[in-house]
C-alpha positions in Angstrom: 22.1 -0.1 -38.3 23.6 -1.6 -35.2 24.1 -5.2 -34.2 22.1 -6.6 -31.2 25.6 -7.3 -29.6 26.9 -3.7 -30.1 23.7 -2.3 -28.7 24.0 -4.3 -25.8 27.5 -3.3 -25.0 26.5 0.4 -25.7 24.0 -0.2 -23.0 26.1 -1.4 -21.0 28.8 1.1 -21.3 26.4 3.9 -20.8 25.0 2.4 -17.6 28.5 1.9 -15.9 29.2 5.7 -17.0 25.8 6.6 -15.3 26.8 4.7 -12.3 27.0 6.7 -8.8 26.8 6.5 -5.6 23.5 8.5 -4.6 23.6 10.7 -1.8 21.4 11.2 0.9 19.1 14.3 1.3 20.2 14.0 5.2 22.7 12.7 7.0 23.0 13.7 10.9 26.3 12.7 12.7 25.5 14.1 16.3 29.3 14.1 16.8 29.0 18.3 17.7 25.4 18.7 17.3 21.6 18.0 16.8 22.1 19.6 13.2 22.2 17.7 9.9 23.4 18.2 6.7 20.9 18.6 3.6 21.1 18.6 0.0 24.5 20.8 -1.5 26.0 20.7 2.0 23.0 22.9 3.6 22.5 22.6 7.1 19.5 21.2 8.3 18.8 22.6 11.8 17.3 20.4 14.3 14.8 21.4 17.4 15.2 19.6 20.8 11.9 18.6 22.3 12.9 18.0 26.3 16.7 17.8 27.0 18.4 15.3 24.7 22.1 14.8 25.2 25.2 14.1 23.4 27.0 10.8 24.5 29.6 8.5 23.1 28.1 6.7 20.3 28.8 3.9 17.5 30.7 6.3 15.6 32.2 9.3 17.3 28.9 10.6 19.8 25.1 10.1 19.2 22.2 11.1 20.3 20.9 10.5 23.7 17.3 9.8 23.7 14.2 9.0 25.6 11.9 9.9 28.4 14.3 11.2 30.6 15.8 13.4 28.1 14.1 13.8 24.7 14.1 13.9 21.1 14.7 16.3 18.1 12.8 17.6 15.1 13.9 18.3 11.7 12.0 20.2 9.3 10.2 17.8 6.4 10.2 20.0 3.7 13.1 19.1 0.7 13.7 15.8 2.9 11.1 14.0 3.4 8.8 12.4 0.2 5.6 10.8 1.2 5.5 8.5 -2.3 9.2 6.9 -1.5 12.2 7.4 0.8 14.3 5.4 2.7 15.7 6.0 6.5 18.5 4.3 8.3 20.0 4.5 11.3 22.6 2.7 14.2 20.5 2.0 17.7 21.6 1.2 20.7 19.3 0.1 23.7 20.7 1.7 27.0 19.0 0.2 29.7 15.4 -1.7 28.5 14.9 -5.0 26.6 13.1 -5.8 23.5 9.9 -7.7 25.6 9.6 -4.7 28.5 5.8 -4.3 26.7 7.0 -0.2 25.8 6.9 1.7 22.3 10.5 3.1 20.9 9.6 5.1 17.9 12.8 6.0 16.7 11.5 7.8 13.4 8.0 9.4 13.4 6.1 11.1 10.7 2.2 12.5 10.5 0.2 14.5 8.4 -2.5 12.8 6.1 -1.3 10.0 7.2 2.0 8.6 9.0 5.3 6.8 8.4 7.0 4.6 11.5 10.2 2.9 12.2 9.8 1.8 16.2 9.7 -1.0 18.1 5.9 -2.3 19.0 4.9 -2.5 22.5 3.5 -5.8 22.4 5.8 -9.1 21.4 9.4 -8.2 20.0 9.1 -6.6 16.8 10.7 -3.6 14.6 8.2 -2.2 12.1 8.5 -0.1 9.6 4.4 1.4 9.3 2.6 3.3 6.2 -0.7 4.8 6.3 -2.9 7.4 4.5 -5.0 8.3 8.0 -3.2 8.4 11.4 -6.3 6.5 12.7 -5.2 3.3 10.2 -5.9 1.6 8.7 -1.9 0.7 8.7 0.5 -1.4 6.9 3.8 -2.5 8.5 6.6 -4.5 7.9 7.8 -6.6 10.8 11.2 -7.5 12.0 11.7 -10.1 15.2 14.3 -8.5 17.8 14.1 -10.7 20.4 18.0 -11.2 20.7 18.6 -7.4 21.2 20.5 -6.6 24.7 21.4 -3.3 26.5 24.4 -1.6 25.1 24.3 -3.5 21.9 23.7 -1.4 18.8 21.6 -2.4 15.5 21.2 -1.1 12.2 17.9 -0.3 11.2 16.2 1.0 8.1 13.0 1.2 6.6 11.8 2.0 3.3 8.4 2.8 1.5 7.1 3.3 -1.6 3.9 2.7 -4.2 5.2 -1.2 -4.1 5.3 -1.0 -0.1 7.2 -1.0 3.0 10.1 -3.0 4.1 11.7 -3.1 7.8 15.3 -4.1 7.7 17.8 -5.1 10.9 21.3 -5.4 10.7 21.0 -5.4 6.8 18.8 -8.0 6.6 15.0 -7.3 5.2 12.0 -8.8 7.1 10.4 -10.1 3.9 11.3 -11.0 0.5 9.3 -8.0 -1.2 8.0 -4.8 0.2 4.4 -5.2 1.9 1.9 -3.4 0.1 -0.1 -0.4 1.6 -1.5 2.6 1.3 1.1 5.9 1.6 0.7 9.4 3.7 -0.6 12.0 0.5 1.1 14.6 2.7 3.4 15.3 5.7 3.6 17.1 8.7 5.9 20.3 8.5 7.9 18.5 11.2 9.5 14.9 11.7 10.8 13.6 14.8 14.3 11.6 15.5 14.3 10.1 19.0 13.3 7.0 21.2 9.5 8.2 21.8 6.9 6.2 24.5 4.1 6.9 23.3 0.8 6.2 25.5 2.7 4.4 28.2 5.4 6.6 30.6 8.6 5.0 31.2 12.2 6.2 32.2 14.6 4.4 29.6 16.8 5.8 27.2 18.4 4.6 24.0 21.6 5.9 21.8 20.7 6.9 18.2 23.4 7.5 15.5 24.4 8.2 11.8 20.9 8.9 10.6 20.7 9.2 7.1 17.3 9.8 4.7 17.3 8.9 1.5 14.8 10.4 -1.3 14.4 6.8 -2.9 13.7 3.4 -2.1 17.7 1.7 -1.5 17.9 -2.0 -2.4 18.3 -4.7 0.4 22.2 -5.2 -1.6 22.8 -1.3 -0.9 21.0 -1.8 2.8 23.5 -5.0 3.5 26.2 -3.1 2.2 25.5 0.2 4.7 25.1 -2.0 7.5 29.2 -3.8 6.5 30.1 -0.3 6.7 30.8 0.3 2.8 28.9 3.3 1.8 30.5 3.0 -1.4 28.5 0.5 -2.3 26.8 1.2 -6.0 23.8 -0.6 -7.7 23.9 -0.3 -11.6 20.5 1.0 -13.5 19.4 -2.2 -14.8 16.3 -4.0 -16.2 16.1 -5.6 -13.3 16.4 -2.5 -10.6 13.6 -0.6 -12.6 10.0 -0.7 -11.3 6.9 0.5 -13.4 3.8 1.1 -11.7 0.5 1.5 -13.6 -2.9 2.8 -12.4 -5.8 2.8 -14.8 -9.1 4.9 -14.2 -11.6 3.9 -16.5 -13.4 6.8 -15.9 -11.2 9.0 -17.5 -9.6 6.7 -19.6 -6.2 7.4 -18.7 -3.5 5.6 -16.9 -0.5 6.9 -14.2 2.6 5.6 -14.9 5.2 5.8 -12.5 8.8 4.6 -13.7 11.4 4.3 -10.2 14.9 3.6 -10.9 14.3 0.9 -7.7 17.7 2.2 -5.9 19.6 2.3 -8.6 22.9 4.3 -8.2 22.1 7.1 -10.8 21.9 10.5 -10.5 18.7 12.2 -11.8 20.9 15.0 -13.9 20.2 14.3 -17.7 17.9 11.4 -17.4 15.0 11.3 -19.1 12.1 8.8 -19.2 10.6 8.0 -23.1 7.1 5.9 -22.5 4.9 4.1 -24.9 1.8 2.1 -25.1 3.2 -0.7 -27.6 0.7 -2.9 -29.2 1.4 -6.2 -29.1 4.6 -7.3 -31.1 4.9 -3.5 -32.3 8.0 -1.3 -32.3 8.7 1.7 -29.9 7.1 4.8 -31.4 9.1 7.7 -32.5 7.3 10.0 -30.5 7.0 8.5 -27.1 5.7 10.9 -24.0 8.7 12.3 -22.4 9.5 13.0 -18.5 12.3 14.1 -16.0 13.1 12.0 -13.2 12.8 13.2 -9.6 14.1 11.4 -6.8 14.7 8.2 -9.0 10.9 8.4 -10.3 9.1 9.5 -13.3 5.0 10.2 -13.8 3.2 10.0 -16.9 -0.3 10.4 -17.7 -1.4 8.2 -20.8 -4.4 8.1 -22.4 -6.3 4.7 -22.8 -8.5 5.6 -25.5 -8.4 7.7 -28.6 -6.8 7.2 -32.7 -4.6 4.0 -32.6 -5.8 2.9 -29.1 -8.3 -0.1 -28.9 -9.1 -2.3 -26.9 -6.7 -5.5 -26.0 -3.1 -6.8 -25.1 -0.6 -4.2 -25.1 3.2 -3.5 -23.1 4.2 -0.2 -21.4 7.8 0.3 -22.8 9.9 2.4 -20.6 13.1 3.5 -22.2 15.5 5.4 -19.7 17.8 7.9 -21.6 20.7 9.7 -20.4 22.3 12.6 -22.3 20.1 11.5 -25.4 21.5 8.3 -25.1 19.7 4.9 -24.1 20.3 3.3 -20.6 18.1 0.4 -20.6 14.6 -0.7 -21.2 11.9 -2.4 -19.3 8.3 -3.5 -20.2 4.9 -4.2 -18.4 2.0 -5.9 -19.7 -1.6 -4.0 -20.1 -4.8 -5.0 -21.0 -7.2 -2.7 -22.2 -10.5 -3.7 -21.8 -13.7 -3.2 -23.8 -15.0 -0.2 -22.4 -18.2 0.4 -25.0 -21.0 -0.6 -21.9 -19.8 2.7 -20.2 -22.7 4.8 -20.0 -25.1 2.1 -20.9 -28.6 2.2 -19.6 -29.2 -2.1 -19.7 -30.6 -3.4 -16.6 -32.0 -0.1 -15.7 -35.5 -0.8 -17.3 -38.1 -2.5 -15.3 -38.2 -5.7 -17.7 -36.6 -9.3 -17.6 -33.3 -9.4 -19.5 -32.7 -12.7 -21.4 -32.0 -15.7 -20.3 -33.7 -14.9 -17.0 -37.5 -15.7 -16.7 -40.0 -13.7 -15.4 -41.1 -13.8 -11.9 -44.4 -16.1 -11.5 -47.0 -15.2 -8.4 -49.6 -18.0 -7.7 -51.7 -18.6 -4.7 -51.9 -22.8 -4.1 -54.7 -24.3 -1.9 -56.6 -21.4 -1.0 -57.6 -22.8 2.3 -54.0 -23.0 3.4 -53.4 -19.6 2.3 -50.0 -20.9 0.2 -48.4 -18.2 -1.7 -45.8 -19.7 -4.1 -43.4 -17.5 -5.9 -41.4 -19.1 -9.2 -38.2 -17.6 -9.7 -35.5 -19.3 -12.4 -35.7 -22.9 -12.0 -36.9 -22.3 -7.9 -40.1 -21.6 -5.8 -40.6 -20.4 -2.4 -43.8 -21.1 -0.8 -45.1 -19.3 1.9 -47.7 -20.2 4.6 -48.8 -18.2 7.7 -45.4 -17.3 8.0 -43.0 -14.5 7.1 -40.4 -17.1 5.8 -40.5 -19.6 3.0 -42.3 -23.0 4.2 -40.0 -24.7 1.5 -37.8 -23.8 -1.0 -37.6 -26.3 -4.1 -35.1 -25.7 -6.8 -34.9 -28.1 -9.9 -38.0 -30.2 -9.0 -36.4 -30.7 -5.1 -37.5 -29.5 -1.7 -34.7 -28.4 0.5 -36.5 -27.7 3.6 -37.3 -30.9 5.8 -39.7 -28.1 7.7 -40.8 -24.5 7.4 -38.0 -21.7 8.5 -39.1 -20.4 11.8 -37.7 -17.2 13.8 -37.7 -17.9 18.0 -37.0 -15.6 20.5 -36.4 -15.9 23.9 -37.8 -13.4 26.8 -37.5 -14.2 30.3 -38.6 -17.7 30.9 -40.4 -17.9 27.8 -39.7 -18.8 24.2 -42.0 -17.0 21.4 -42.4 -17.6 17.7 -42.9 -15.3 14.6 -45.8 -16.3 13.0 -47.5 -14.7 10.1 -51.8 -14.8 10.7 -52.4 -13.6 6.8 -50.5 -13.4 3.6 -51.3 -12.1 0.2 -49.5 -10.9 -3.0 -50.2 -7.3 -3.2 -48.2 -6.5 -6.2 -47.2 -9.3 -8.8 -44.9 -8.6 -12.4 -42.4 -10.0 -14.5 -40.0 -8.0 -11.8 -41.7 -7.9 -8.6 -43.3 -9.9 -6.4 -44.7 -8.0 -2.8 -46.3 -10.2 -0.2 -48.1 -8.5 2.6 -49.6 -9.9 5.9 -49.8 -9.7 9.5 -47.0 -10.6 11.6 -47.7 -11.5 15.2 -45.9 -13.5 17.8 -47.0 -16.4 19.5 -46.1 -17.9 22.9 -47.0 -19.8 26.2 
């Protein structure tokens, strides 16, 4: 049996061996044309909208884009994943300031939801936005850009995942953590790169250079390194980078578990997830559920009931292996609640359940037509009115005077009042009062 120290050393060596820089699924240089380089070096054709141009950029040439020129559309399939991803680019405002009161949308895709990386028209903020409906609601991570000036280049990035969205400017994240929001469920066939005006007409342009799109969420350390020009920076897979998300569904007694490598630079090839629900103090089973990784994420449906699974405290343990050898192990707490109450009809019958007490309806002082309803230590009295004339709780009166509803019509004030009031139905669970309602005024 291996010692803990030897096992830890083995995991560290395997993690280091598995580490490699993750390549973008799309890179657009704009040096020769609008086309990009996709998976396995395939050409991803860009379709101009309007008359976008190529101009001197941050690195070689760049896309000159805006209302006077145009934009470029790219195919979504195989490039954008609505569940997770990162986009980064260099942007230079040619002739506008961030407080110009206009939209500047540099990346946009819609469908059954939306993903945008853009400068908001009001104020001076760059937003990475997500939503599962183009009409909202939306969630956006926002970074102030009030110091931008024409002719200056800035590195922009945005990421999205089940953990949330996060915007970056010049290598710095807008927030300490992603802001959780609803993700799109499907995307349109194309997405757009370019400085789109949206809603407001304008005549300004921007330069966009070195666009990179990833099929996973890069870490803040990776974004900072890319801003500094270090695209060889690698994040090792570790317990700290692994994310485990659990979405229980009591109606099906199952849970969807998503395990994400968290932007670690480890290729999906040969990577496998072994997942199990382990009781507190229990050991990892010999036959866990297994799944492959796609874009740094694996998804498993686990049962929350059945043989050996009862209510109580558990750990969802994720063991990531590469070529059959363990690389890293992480866990997250899971409480499986007692569900014997599901399907119960208790409370549907017309009876008073303990410890509650039955309603009591009485007519006190008949000459004043006072009807009193007693309910769980309280009583409500009604006298010639649609609202209580007195409420008593634990023997203490709560109203200084009867509740009245007044309304103003023209120059007159009127008051709703009750001319008569009787109890037409009274049972341990129901009290129904009936009266003639009328308005009085001057």
